Structures are given as structure tokens and as C-alpha cells.
C-alpha positions in Angstrom: 0.0 0.0 0.0 1.5 3.4 -0.9 2.6 5.4 2.1 0.4 8.3 1.3 -2.8 6.2 1.4 -4.9 6.7 4.5 -8.2 5.4 5.9 -7.5 1.9 4.6 -10.3 -0.7 5.0 -9.3 -4.3 4.3 -11.9 -7.1 3.7 -10.3 -10.3 4.9 -11.2 -13.8 3.5 -12.3 -16.5 6.0 -9.6 -17.3 8.5 -7.7 -20.5 7.9 -7.4 -21.4 11.6 -9.8 -24.3 12.4 -11.1 -23.1 15.8 -12.1 -19.8 14.4 -14.2 -21.5 11.8 -17.0 -22.6 14.1 -19.4 -25.2 12.7 -22.5 -23.3 13.7 -22.2 -20.5 11.2 -19.0 -18.6 10.4 -19.9 -16.3 7.5 -18.2 -13.8 5.3 -19.7 -11.1 3.1 -18.9 -11.7 -0.5 -21.1 -13.6 -3.0 -18.7 -16.5 -3.5 -16.4 -17.7 -0.7 -13.0 -19.3 -1.3 -12.3 -22.5 0.6 -10.6 -21.8 3.9 -7.0 -22.9 3.9 -7.7 -25.2 6.8 -9.5 -27.7 4.5 -6.4 -28.1 2.3 -4.0 -28.2 5.1 -6.0 -31.0 6.9 -6.2 -32.9 3.6 -2.4 -32.8 3.3 -1.8 -33.7 6.9 -4.3 -36.5 7.3 -3.5 -40.0 5.8 -6.1 -41.4 3.5 -8.0 -38.1 3.3 -10.1 -37.0 0.3 -10.8 -33.4 -0.5 -13.3 -32.7 -3.3 -13.1 -29.0 -3.9 -15.3 -26.6 -5.9 -12.7 -24.0 -6.8 -14.8 -22.5 -9.6 -18.5 -21.8 -9.5 -20.5 -24.6 -11.1 -24.1 -24.3 -12.1 -25.3 -27.1 -9.7 -22.4 -27.5 -7.3 -21.5 -25.0 -4.7 -20.0 -27.1 -1.9 -16.6 -28.6 -1.1 -16.3 -31.8 0.9 -13.5 -33.0 3.1 -13.4 -36.7 4.1 -11.1 -37.5 7.0 -10.1 -40.6 9.0 -11.7 -43.5 7.0 -12.9 -46.4 9.1 -12.0 -48.7 6.3 -11.1 -48.9 2.6 -12.0 -50.8 -0.5 -9.3 -51.7 -3.0 -9.5 -53.7 -6.3 -6.5 -55.0 -8.1 -8.2 -57.6 -10.2 -11.5 -58.1 -12.1 -12.8 -60.4 -9.4 -11.9 -57.9 -6.7 -13.6 -55.2 -8.7 -16.9 -57.1 -8.6 -16.6 -57.5 -4.8 -15.8 -53.8 -4.4 -19.0 -52.8 -6.3 -21.1 -55.1 -4.2 -19.6 -53.5 -1.1 -20.3 -50.0 -2.4 -24.0 -50.8 -2.6 -24.1 -52.4 0.8 -22.2 -49.7 2.6 -24.1 -46.8 1.0 -27.4 -48.4 2.0 -26.0 -48.6 5.6 -25.4 -44.8 5.6 -21.7 -44.7 4.8 -19.9 -42.3 2.4 -17.4 -43.7 0.0 -14.8 -41.4 -1.6 -11.8 -42.1 -3.9 -11.1 -43.0 -7.5 -11.8 -45.5 -10.2 -9.0 -45.9 -12.7 -9.7 -45.9 -16.5 -8.9 -49.7 -16.7 -12.0 -50.5 -14.7 -13.8 -49.8 -18.0 -12.1 -52.7 -19.6 -13.7 -55.1 -17.1 -17.1 -53.4 -17.4 -17.2 -54.2 -21.1 -15.8 -57.7 -20.8 -12.1 -57.1 -21.5 -9.2 -58.1 -19.2 -8.0 -54.9 -17.5 -4.4 -53.8 -18.2 -2.5 -53.1 -15.0 0.9 -51.7 -14.2 1.2 -53.4 -10.8 1.7 -50.0 -9.0 -1.8 -48.6 -8.9 -5.0 -50.5 -8.3 -8.1 -50.4 -10.5 -10.0 -48.6 -7.8 -9.6 -47.3 -4.2 -12.3 -45.9 -2.0 -12.1 -44.8 1.6 -15.1 -45.6 3.8 -16.1 -42.5 5.7 -18.7 -40.9 8.0 -20.2 -37.6 7.0 -17.7 -35.2 5.4 -16.9 -31.7 6.6 -18.8 -29.4 4.2 -18.1 -25.9 3.1 -20.9 -23.9 1.4 -19.2 -21.5 -1.0 -22.4 -19.3 -1.3 -23.1 -18.8 2.4 -19.6 -19.2 3.8 -20.9 -21.8 6.3 -19.0 -24.8 7.5 -21.0 -27.9 8.5 -19.0 -30.3 10.7 -16.1 -29.7 13.0 -12.6 -29.1 11.8 -10.0 -30.8 14.1 -6.9 -29.2 15.4 -4.0 -28.8 12.9 -0.3 -29.1 13.3 0.6 -27.0 10.2 -2.0 -24.2 10.1 0.8 -21.8 9.1 1.3 -23.4 5.7 1.8 -20.6 3.2 -0.9 -20.8 0.6 0.8 -18.2 -1.6 4.0 -20.2 -2.1 4.5 -21.3 -5.7 5.6 -24.8 -6.6 8.5 -25.4 -8.9 7.6 -28.0 -11.6 9.9 -29.3 -14.3 8.5 -31.4 -17.1 9.9 -33.3 -20.1 6.9 -32.6 -22.3 4.9 -35.4 -23.9 6.6 -38.8 -23.5 5.7 -40.0 -27.0 8.0 -39.1 -29.8 6.4 -36.9 -32.5 6.9 -39.5 -35.2 5.2 -42.1 -33.0 2.3 -39.7 -32.3 1.9 -39.2 -36.0 1.9 -42.9 -36.7 -0.8 -43.5 -34.0 -3.0 -40.8 -35.6 -2.5 -42.4 -39.0 -3.5 -45.8 -37.5 -6.7 -44.2 -36.0 -7.5 -42.6 -39.4 -7.3 -46.1 -40.9 -9.8 -47.4 -38.4 -12.0 -44.4 -39.1 -11.9 -44.9 -42.8 -12.7 -48.6 -42.3 -15.8 -47.7 -40.3 -14.6 -49.3 -37.1 -15.2 -46.1 -35.1 -16.2 -42.4 -35.5 -13.8 -41.0 -33.0 -11.0 -42.2 -30.8 -9.6 -40.4 -27.8 -5.8 -40.8 -28.0 -3.7 -39.9 -25.0 -0.1 -39.8 -23.7 1.7 -38.8 -20.6 3.7 -35.9 -19.3 6.3 -36.7 -16.7 8.4 -34.4 -14.5 9.5 -33.6 -11.0 9.0 -30.9 -8.4 11.0 -29.5 -5.5 7.8 -28.7 -3.6 5.4 -30.7 -1.3 2.1 -32.0 -2.6 0.0 -29.2 -0.9 2.1 -26.5 -2.6 1.8 -28.2 -6.0 -2.0 -28.5 -5.5 -2.4 -24.9 -4.5 -0.2 -23.6 -7.2 -1.9 -25.5 -10.0 -5.4 -24.7 -8.7 -4.5 -21.0 -8.8 -3.4 -21.5 -12.4 -6.6 -23.3 -13.3 -9.5 -22.9 -10.8 -12.0 -25.7 -11.7 -15.3 -26.9 -10.3 -14.2 -30.5 -9.7 -10.8 -30.4 -8.1 -9.6 -33.1 -5.8 -6.7 -33.9 -3.4 -6.4 -37.6 -2.4 -3.8 -38.9 0.0 -4.0 -42.5 -1.3 -1.7 -45.4 -0.3 -0.4 -45.3 -3.9 0.7 -41.7 -4.1 -0.9 -38.3 -3.9 -3.5 -37.7 -6.5 -4.2 -34.0 -7.5 -7.1 -33.5 -9.9 -7.8 -30.2 -11.6 -10.7 -31.4 -13.7 -13.3 -29.0 -15.2 -15.5 -31.9 -16.3 -18.5 -33.4 -14.5 -18.9 -37.2 -15.1 -22.2 -37.6 -13.3 -24.1 -36.2 -10.3 -27.1 -37.9 -8.7 -29.5 -36.3 -6.3 -32.8 -37.8 -5.3 -32.9 -40.3 -8.2 -32.1 -37.5 -10.7 -28.9 -37.9 -12.7 -27.0 -35.3 -14.6 -24.0 -35.7 -16.9 -22.0 -32.9 -18.6 -19.6 -34.2 -21.3 -16.8 -31.9 -22.4 -15.4 -32.0 -25.9 -14.0 -29.0 -27.8 -11.1 -26.7 -27.0 -10.2 -23.2 -28.1 -7.5 -20.7 -27.0 -8.9 -17.7 -25.1 -8.8 -14.1 -26.3 -6.9 -11.4 -24.5 -10.0 -9.4 -23.4 -13.7 -9.9 -23.0 -14.6 -8.9 -26.6 -12.0 -11.3 -28.1 -13.2 -14.0 -25.7 -16.7 -13.6 -26.9 -15.5 -14.0 -30.5 -13.5 -17.1 -29.5 -16.5 -18.6 -27.9 -18.6 -18.1 -31.0 -15.8 -19.6 -33.1 -15.6 -22.7 -30.9 -19.4 -23.1 -30.8 -19.7 -23.0 -34.6 -16.5 -24.8 -35.5 -17.5 -27.9 -37.6 -14.8 -30.2 -36.3 -15.5 -29.4 -32.6 -19.3 -29.6 -33.1 -18.9 -33.0 -34.9 -16.8 -34.5 -32.1 -19.1 -33.0 -29.5 -22.4 -34.3 -30.9 -20.9 -37.8 -31.1 -20.1 -37.8 -27.4 -23.4 -36.3 -26.4 -25.3 -39.0 -28.3 -23.1 -41.6 -26.6 -23.8 -40.3 -23.1 -27.6 -40.1 -23.9 -27.4 -43.7 -24.9 -25.6 -44.7 -21.7 -28.2 -42.8 -19.6 -31.0 -44.6 -21.5 -29.8 -47.9 -20.0 -30.4 -46.7 -16.4 -33.1 -44.0 -16.7 -36.9 -44.2 -17.1 -38.1 -44.3 -20.6 -38.6 -40.8 -22.1 -36.9 -39.0 -19.2 -33.5 -38.4 -20.8 -33.1 -34.9 -22.1 -30.4 -32.6 -23.4 -30.8 -29.6 -21.1 -28.1 -27.5 -22.8 -26.1 -28.0 -26.0 -22.8 -26.4 -27.1 -22.2 -24.3 -23.9 -18.8 -22.8 -23.8 -17.0 -22.5 -20.4 -14.1 -20.2 -19.6 -10.9 -21.4 -17.9 -7.7 -19.5 -17.3 -5.9 -20.7 -20.4 -8.6 -22.1 -22.7 -12.2 -22.4 -23.6 -14.1 -25.7 -23.3 -17.4 -26.8 -24.9 -19.9 -28.8 -22.8 -23.4 -30.1 -23.0 -25.7 -31.1 -20.1 -27.9 -34.2 -20.2 -30.2 -35.4 -17.5 -32.7 -38.2 -16.7 -34.7 -39.9 -13.9 -33.1 -43.1 -12.7 -35.3 -46.2 -12.8 -36.4 -47.7 -9.5 -34.0 -50.2 -8.2 -30.9 -48.9 -10.1 -28.0 -49.1 -7.5 -25.0 -46.7 -7.3 -22.7 -49.4 -8.7 -25.1 -49.9 -11.7 -24.9 -46.2 -12.4 -21.1 -46.4 -12.5 -20.9 -49.6 -14.6 -23.3 -48.4 -17.2 -21.7 -45.0 -17.7 -18.0 -45.7 -17.1 -15.7 -44.7 -18.6 -17.0 -41.3 -19.8 -17.4 -41.3 -23.5 -15.5 -38.0 -23.8 -12.3 -39.8 -23.0 -12.9 -42.9 -25.1 -14.6 -42.1 -28.4 -17.6 -43.5 -30.2 -18.7 -46.3 -30.3 -17.2 -46.8 -26.9 -16.2 -50.5 -26.9 -14.4 -50.5 -30.3 -12.7 -47.2 -29.4 -11.5 -48.7 -26.2 -10.1 -51.7 -28.0 -8.2 -49.3 -30.4 -6.9 -47.4 -27.3 -5.6 -50.6 -25.8 -3.7 -51.3 -29.1 -2.2 -47.9 -29.6 -1.5 -46.5 -26.1 1.7 -47.8 -24.7 0.8 -48.0 -21.0 -2.3 -48.2 -18.8 -3.8 -44.8 -18.1 -4.5 -45.5 -14.4 -6.5 -42.9 -12.5 -6.1 -40.4 -15.5 -9.4 -40.4 -17.4 -11.1 -42.5 -14.8 -13.2 -40.7 -12.2 -12.8 -39.2 -8.7 -15.6 -38.4 -6.4 -18.0 -39.9 -3.8 -21.1 -42.0 -3.2 -23.3 -41.0 -0.3 -26.5 -42.1 1.4 -29.9 -41.3 -0.1 -28.8 -41.6 -3.7 -26.3 -38.8 -3.6 -23.1 -39.0 -5.7 -20.8 -36.8 -7.7 -17.7 -37.8 -9.8 -15.5 -35.9 -12.1 -13.8 -37.1 -15.2 -10.2 -37.4 -14.0 -8.6 -35.3 -16.7 -5.8 -32.8 -15.9 -5.0 -35.1 -13.0 -1.5 -35.4 -11.5 -0.1 -38.4 -9.7 2.7 -37.4 -7.3 5.1 -40.0 -5.8 7.7 -38.3 -3.8 9.1 -35.6 -6.1 8.1 -37.4 -9.3 4.9 -36.5 -11.1 3.0 -37.6 -14.1 -0.2 -36.5 -15.9 -2.1 -37.8 -18.9 -3.2 -35.6 -21.7 -5.0 -36.3 -25.0 -7.8 -35.4 -27.4 -10.5 -36.8 -29.7 -9.4 -37.9 -33.1 -11.8 -37.8 -36.0 -11.6 -38.1 -39.8 -10.9 -34.3 -40.0 -8.1 -34.3 -37.3 -4.6 -33.3 -38.3 -1.7 -34.8 -36.3 0.0 -31.4 -36.0 -3.1 -29.6 -34.7 -3.9 -32.4 -32.2 -0.4 -32.5 -30.9 -0.6 -28.7 -30.4 -3.9 -29.1 -28.6 -2.4 -31.6 -26.2 0.3 -29.0 -25.4 -2.3 -26.3 -24.9 -4.3 -28.5 -22.5 -1.1 -29.1 -20.5 -0.1 -25.4 -20.3 -1.6 -25.0 -16.8 1.0 -27.5 -15.6 4.0 -25.5 -16.9 2.6 -21.9 -17.3 3.1 -19.6 -14.3 0.7 -16.8 -13.9 1.5 -14.7 -10.7 -1.3 -13.9 -8.3 -2.8 -10.6 -9.0 -5.6 -8.2 -8.1 -7.7 -5.9 -10.3 -7.2 -2.2 -9.7 -9.4 0.9 -10.1 -7.9 4.3 -9.3 -10.6 6.9 -9.0 -10.9 10.6 -8.5 -13.2 11.7 -5.7 -14.7 15.2 -5.8 -16.8 16.8 -3.0 -17.8 13.4 -1.6 -18.6 11.7 -4.9 -16.8 9.6 -7.6 -18.0 11.2 -10.8 -16.8 8.3 -13.1 -17.8 5.5 -10.7 -20.2 3.8 -13.2 -17.4 3.5 -15.8 -14.9 2.2 -13.2 -17.4 -0.4 -12.0 -18.2 -1.5 -15.5 -14.6 -2.0 -16.4 -14.0 -3.9 -13.1 -17.0 -6.1 -13.8 -15.8 -7.0 -17.3 -12.3 -7.9 -16.2 -13.6 -9.8 -13.2 -15.9 -11.8 -15.5 -13.0 -12.5 -17.9 -10.9 -13.9 -15.0 -13.7 -15.7 -13.3 -13.5 -13.5 -10.2 -16.7 -13.6 -8.2 -17.6 -10.8 -5.8 -20.5 -8.9 -4.3 -20.8 -6.0 -6.7 -23.7 -4.2 -4.9 -21.9 -4.3 -1.6 -18.7 -3.0 -3.2 -20.6 -0.2 -4.9 -22.2 0.8 -1.6 -18.9 0.8 0.2 -17.2 3.0 -2.4 -20.0 5.5 -2.3 -19.9 5.6 1.5 -16.1 6.0 1.7 -16.1 8.8 -0.9 -18.9 10.6 1.0 -17.0 10.3 4.3 -13.8 11.6 2.8 -12.7 14.9 4.5 -10.9 16.3 1.5 -12.4 18.2 -1.5 -10.4 16.1 -4.0 -9.3 12.6 -3.2 -7.6 9.5 -4.6 -9.8 6.4 -4.2 -7.9 3.2 -4.8 -9.7 -0.1 -5.1 -8.0 -3.6 -5.3 -10.3 -6.5 -6.0 -8.5 -9.8 -5.1 -9.0 -13.2 -6.7 -10.8 -14.4 -3.6 -13.6 -11.9 -4.2 -12.5 -9.7 -1.3 -11.3 -6.2 -1.7 -9.2 -3.4 -0.3 -10.2 0.3 -0.5 -8.1 3.3 0.4 -8.9 7.0 0.3 -6.2 9.7 0.5 -5.9 13.4 -0.5 -5.2 14.0 -4.1 -1.7 15.5 -4.2 -0.9 18.1 -6.8 2.0 17.0 -9.0 4.3 19.1 -11.2 3.8 18.5 -14.9 6.4 19.6 -17.5 4.9 17.6 -20.3 8.1 15.7 -21.2 7.6 12.1 -22.3 10.2 9.4 -22.8 9.8 6.6 -25.4 10.4 3.3 -23.5 13.2 1.1 -24.8 11.3 -2.1 -23.9 8.6 -3.3 -26.3 5.3 -4.8 -25.2 3.4 -7.8 -26.6 -0.1 -7.0 -27.9 -1.3 -10.5 -26.9 -0.2 -10.1 -23.3 -3.4 -10.4 -21.3 -2.2 -8.2 -18.5 -2.1 -5.2 -20.9 -5.8 -5.4 -21.5 -6.9 -5.4 -17.9 -5.8 -3.0 -15.0 -4.0 -5.4 -12.6 -1.2 -5.4 -10.2 1.0 -7.2 -12.8 2.7 -3.9 -13.8 6.4 -4.6 -13.3 7.6 -3.4 -16.7 5.4 -0.3 -16.5 6.5 0.6 -13.0 10.2 0.0 -13.8 10.1 2.0 -17.0 8.2 4.9 -15.3 10.7 5.0 -12.4 13.6 5.2 -14.9 11.8 8.0 -16.8 11.2 10.0 -13.6 14.9 9.6 -12.6 15.8 11.3 -15.9 13.4 14.2 -15.5 10.5 12.9 -17.6 6.8 12.9 -16.5 5.6 9.8 -18.3 6.9 7.0 -20.5 5.1 5.7 -23.7 5.5 2.3 -25.3 5.7 0.7 -28.7 4.7 -2.9 -29.1 6.8 -5.5 -30.9 5.1 -4.6 -34.2 6.3 -1.0 -33.8 2.8 0.4 -33.0 2.2 3.1 -30.4 0.3 1.8 -27.4 0.0 3.8 -24.2 1.8 5.3 -21.2 2.6 3.6 -18.0 -0.2 5.5 -16.2 -2.0 7.2 -19.2 -3.7 6.7 -22.5 -2.3 8.5 -25.5 -4.1 10.8 -28.0 -2.8 12.6 -31.1 -4.5 15.5 -32.8 -4.2 16.7 -36.4 -6.5 19.6 -37.2 -9.9 18.6 -35.9 -9.1 14.9 -36.0 -8.2 13.1 -32.8 -6.6 9.6 -32.8 -5.8 7.1 -30.1 -4.1 3.6 -30.4 -6.5 0.7 -30.9 -7.0 -1.7 -28.0 -5.9 -4.6 -30.1 -2.4 -3.1 -30.1 -2.1 -3.9 -26.4 -3.8 -1.0 -24.8 -5.7 -0.7 -21.5 -9.4 0.5 -22.0 -8.8 3.6 -19.9 -11.7 5.4 -18.2 -10.7 8.9 -19.4 -10.0 7.4 -22.8 -13.6 6.1 -22.9 -14.9 9.5 -21.9 -13.0 11.2 -24.7 -14.1 8.6 -27.3 -17.7 9.3 -26.3 -17.6 13.1 -25.9 -14.9 14.5 -28.3 -16.0 15.1 -31.9 -13.9 13.6 -34.7 -12.1 11.0 -32.6 -11.2 7.5 -33.7 -9.2 4.4 -32.7 -6.6 3.3 -35.2 -3.1 1.7 -35.5 -0.6 4.5 -34.9 3.2 4.5 -35.5 6.1 6.9 -34.8 5.5 8.6 -38.1 2.0 9.4 -37.0 3.4 10.9 -33.8 5.9 13.0 -35.8 3.0 14.4 -37.9 0.8 15.2 -35.0 0.0 18.9 -34.3 -0.8 18.2 -30.6 -0.2 15.2 -28.2 -2.1 14.5 -25.0 -2.1 11.9 -22.3 -5.0 11.2 -20.0 -6.2 9.1 -17.1 -9.2 9.2 -14.7 -7.2 10.6 -11.8 -5.5 13.5 -13.4 -7.7 14.1 -16.5 -6.2 15.3 -19.8 -2.7 16.7 -19.9 -0.8 18.5 -22.7 2.4 16.9 -23.9 5.3 19.3 -24.7 7.9 16.8 -26.1 8.6 13.1 -26.7 12.2 11.9 -26.7 13.8 8.6 -27.5 16.1 6.8 -25.1 19.2 8.1 -26.9 18.1 11.7 -26.4 16.8 12.4 -29.9 13.6 14.4 -30.1 10.7 12.5 -31.7 8.1 15.2 -31.3 7.9 18.7 -29.9 5.0 21.1 -29.4 5.2 23.9 -32.0 
């Protein structure tokens, strides 16, 4: 917090200390509450624990569950043991127990009459037998159940794991050969689609909890899981629901179709439309939806299976995914194990038709998949159950880690594009995005914030882009109240919205600053596709460093070019050029923040337009201005290059 800021009010997230999270109703005040750190710490500390975390809002799910201290466990290594395990599942659930854990992909071989492949290291399935879980309601902030004492409540949730990977294990030529083989089966009519996968392996210097928290920050998902199993720690970052049952109602949400995100909300909307209407992705998607509808038909009442939503696009940090939702009413007498056997494995990770696709997978994939592309979740009493599709799921043994990754191959698939899609899906494992907050710096005048609606609109758009949930009406009321209570005629109101949905507001007197009008052209170049340039965040190292260097040399502001040589913006200002009556400002697509004062000028100044501008446009300008919401519009006197040459001077 800057030293001059005063009257600081900080909204804190829920405390991580167990005893302060009383089971009878600890509440916080934002619309969506992040899971208290105590849940993750306890999962990491407690042997055989299972944490099922909703780290991103899901349409139906708004709770996280922590299962501790199992009173028993079910393990299946062979087909015969798998049958015994399923019988026990039905018996224990009917007796009121909760069962939580995983079913590996190779269980599906047994369910369709094939001998399961095994690696001898990981069983086909493992489930802990538990009492009622400790439950956290993300909407109300209420914990149901009592959190026990913790030894390591001080674990630093902001630490970042160091992960090194070797990329896909399969050689590119072997991948191309496998895709060619699949195309042969497709042309022969054996199958319409095959989901082909490989594995990424690597190592980490960090503990399992740090790896989990780091990757979940990179990719918040609605179906995350942390399992301390006897066979290694399993960390799942799955965005995909396999099935959920509640009161004899079953819902599935297959996911098929991937697209890279845009850098801002407008580009994101365009990317969503492209994914939704892309013929290849639609073709793959419809095949899997039909397969899942057929699977549901075996266990649901006749006529009750419906497609509730088709071609819905979901946003995640690094990519877009297309899903559809199907539901039905379970027939009387259908047991939990029958639901699993008739649906497993999920068609989105096999292909269609399922059995022949699974046979081709056995032929072409070099090793068993294990828990990857199986499912993770729980069975509970009264017909309650929820399992994910265990994609983006890491197995950690000591410092070694592995993760499967793949995609659906159809007749239109090209090996090069599919290989690139696998790498895109795995980006969350290797890509590091620092924690950040959204910022709005506003000018208060006589107890009001004149441009507050514009600030709140920009904040809302960026928060939606990043999936940040917060109580907008409460924030608005607080900003209005703090501005009204400010003792100064002119004030600086600074808002930081954190990824947890909590916020910090500070109000301080607006200091007058000398302005000579001298600008320095930054030596560093920006990248127009850098997401941080399109949103006002705390990720401003380059801008702050460049501005500090400019100030040290007697300049007021620094302006940037992108790597294409296009003018963009200042470190704290937007840029405008004027020629005659015509005003011009760099286009947002060049890597420009949608500034508040910039928006005001685009709306109210006559003869103004956005365009691509270069240094020759600057040289030909009659007047140059910079602007922001805090200081308004300022006249530029000169612009100089780093070597001291004058690029433009006011005539």
C-alpha cells in the first residue's frame, strides 16, 4: 500500500485457523467464498484423506467436501476384486456410509468384458469408507462439521511450486503414426472418434500441498480433488463433471472441444462463437453427447433423458471448453454401482462407439492410463453421488509427477493440430501466472466519484474475464460511503479486487504533482497479446520500472511501442494525437488498456477514432495528449527517444 494512502479498509477472507471456523455459522460477506486454507492443510496432513473442492462456480455444485479418517477402505487389483468392491459399495451406502476415492480408467475394460491392463503399481480402484464429510458452502460461507486441530495451520498458501516437465513422452513420429492408424480405423468404419492420450512426466521440489495450491491458482475448476492414497498423492484439476445424482435424478456434462482464449472480454466472446460454430469441434461433441444419452438410457426411465443445454462454452484460465448437459430420472432399483458400470468410462475420453474405441486405445497407447481419465468423487446415502472425469489429473510420488493428456481424433483431425492441442491442455502445468488483483484508481470530488459507473463497468468486465466472483452491490455501496465520508475536497480512491472476491479500498488526499509535459519513449517493447495489458491489474512490473527510470531522468511519463512498432500507451496514461480537428488514439488490439478517461473522450470528443498508430503518426501530430481518470487530460510538450533524440515537440 502506498505510504500516502490513509483510511484503509481491508476485507479479509475467511480465517484458515480451524477453531475460528465454528461449525455453527462462520460467515463472510462476498457472493462466493473461497475454501478456507484449513481444509487443504488438513487434507495434506491426514493420511487417506479425500478433499473434493469446488474451486470455480458450477451451475449445480456450490459445496466442497473434506473426508477424514476413514474407518476402512475398498481396494480392487483384479477383475474379481472389482466385482466384490462394487457389491460393497451398494451395501455400505445403503447402511449410511460415504465412499470417496477413485476408479481408474482400466475399470472400464472389465465393465465391457475385456481383461484390465495393469501396471502393478496402482489398483483399479480405491475408496475410503467415511462418515459424513466436513462441508463448506461457497455461497453462504458456512461450514458444517467440526474441523479438528491442525499441526501446520501456518502453511503458506501463496507459495509457488517449482515444476519441471519433459513434455509429452511420446516421440512426435510415434504420435503421427498413431494418428495415422486411427485414421485407418475411421476410414474402415470401425469407429467415428478415438480419444488418444499420452503422458507428461516431471519432477518438483515442492510438497504436494504447494503443488496443489499452485496449480489450482493457475486453473480454478469446479471438480478439483486432493487424495492422499496409499499409492501416491492424486491431485485433480478437472473441469468436467462425469455424473451427479440427487434424489434419483442424474446429470452428466460431457466436455469436448477446446479453443484458445482471447486477451480481453470482446475477443473472448468472439473465440466462444468460433468454438461453438467450428464444424470439427461440433462434430466431435455431438458424437459424445449421443453416446452419453445412450448410456443414460440404460439406467433411466423411458422418455426421461433430455439434453438440457447443448454447445455451452465454459471459460478457464488458459482455454475455452465446450460442454453439454444431459439429465434423466433413474429407474427404480438402479443401484449406485449400476450407475457407474453403465456410464464408465465417460465417452468424452474414449470415443464412439465406446467398446471399439477402447479396443483401439488398448492397441495404440503404450501403457495403462491409471486414474487419469477414470473418475474421482464420492457415493453417499440417499442416492447422492458426484464424480468428475479425471482429466488434468496429476499423480505425485515423492518428487516425481505424471499427468495424462490427449484429445479426440476424428476423420478431420490433423496430427500437427492435435499435438498442439495436447500441449495447450497441459499449459496449466507449466505456465506460471502470478497472483494478481484488479485495480481501479478513481478521483473523488466533493464526496462523490463522478466516473464510478465507468470504473465499476470495467472492473465487472475484467472480473468476469478472469472468473472472479464478488458482491458488486456491496462494493458499490462501500465505495459511495467512503467517498462521501472523505474529508478532502479532491481525493484519490484506490480499489483492489482480489482473486478471492475480497477487496481493499483506500482514500487519500489527491496531491498536486508538477507537470512539465516531457515524455520518454520506452526502450522495452510490449506484446499485444499479453493479457495483463488489456486489464488493469497489479501485474505492472515493466510499466513501473520504466516509469521510475523516466522519472529519474526528469520525464513525467513514458510511452510504449509494441513488438510490431505500433504506439500503445503510457505507464499510467492513454495517448491521444491531434491533427487539425481529427483526434486519434491507439487501438485496444495493439495492447492498450481500456482507460476510463479514454472512454470519456471517445464518447464526448468530436472527430475522434481508434486506429493503429506508429512513430510517423506521432511525428506528424499537431498536438499530443495523455490522460487518465485521476489527473484528467494533460498536454504533452515533447517526446524523446532513449538516446536523447527528439521524436516530437510542441510547436
